[in-house]
C-alpha positions in Angstrom: 14.7 6.0 10.9 16.9 3.7 12.7 18.6 0.6 11.3 18.0 -2.6 13.2 19.1 -6.1 12.6 16.6 -8.9 12.1 17.3 -12.5 11.0 20.7 -11.5 9.7 19.3 -8.8 7.4 18.9 -5.1 7.9 15.5 -3.6 8.4 14.5 0.0 8.9 12.3 0.9 11.8 10.5 4.3 12.2 11.0 5.7 15.8 7.6 7.4 15.7 5.8 4.0 15.4 4.2 5.0 12.1 4.6 2.1 9.7 3.7 4.2 6.7 1.1 4.3 4.0 0.3 1.5 1.6 -1.8 1.9 -1.6 -3.7 -1.3 -2.4 -5.0 -1.5 -6.0 -7.3 -4.3 -7.1 -10.5 -4.4 -9.1 -12.0 -7.0 -6.7 -13.5 -5.4 -3.7 -13.2 -8.4 -1.5 -9.4 -8.5 -2.0 -9.1 -4.8 -1.3 -11.1 -5.2 1.9 -9.1 -8.2 3.1 -5.7 -6.5 2.5 -6.9 -3.2 4.0 -8.2 -4.9 7.1 -5.0 -7.0 7.7 -2.6 -4.2 7.0 -4.5 -1.8 9.2 -4.5 -4.4 12.0 -0.7 -4.3 12.1 -0.5 -0.5 12.0 -0.3 0.6 8.4 -2.4 3.5 6.9 -4.1 2.0 3.8 -5.5 3.8 0.8 -7.4 1.7 -1.8 -8.2 2.1 -5.5 -10.3 -0.1 -7.8 -8.8 0.7 -11.2 -5.8 2.4 -12.8 -7.3 5.9 -12.9 -8.1 5.8 -9.1 -4.7 4.4 -8.4 -2.9 7.3 -10.2 -5.1 9.9 -8.4 -4.5 8.2 -5.0 -0.7 8.0 -5.7 -0.5 11.7 -6.5 -2.6 12.7 -3.5 -1.2 10.3 -0.8 2.4 9.6 -1.9 2.3 6.1 -0.4 5.4 4.3 0.8 4.4 1.0 -0.9 2.0 -0.1 -3.6 0.3 -3.5 -3.8 -0.8 -3.6 -7.4 -3.0 -6.0 -9.4 -1.5 -5.6 -12.9 -4.5 -6.9 -14.7 -7.2 -4.4 -14.0 -9.5 -1.9 -15.8 -8.4 1.5 -16.9 -4.7 1.0 -16.4 -3.6 1.1 -20.0 -6.1 3.7 -21.2 -4.1 6.6 -19.7 
């Protein structure tokens, strides 16, 4: 990682060009598809999950760099 300055702030840039992995969690398939498509277009690897159980499994398996999480979804509080 290399620090670079952008708009007066500090951003981290990966020299390999890999932007990282994002876990998108939402119970609505259309929202997951839109986010996945857009994020992949700009170079991120995207993993999706449709409920809390899938999200926890994906998190443990993939160890994402960022999670985009819908907090009101099925099977989140049952664990």
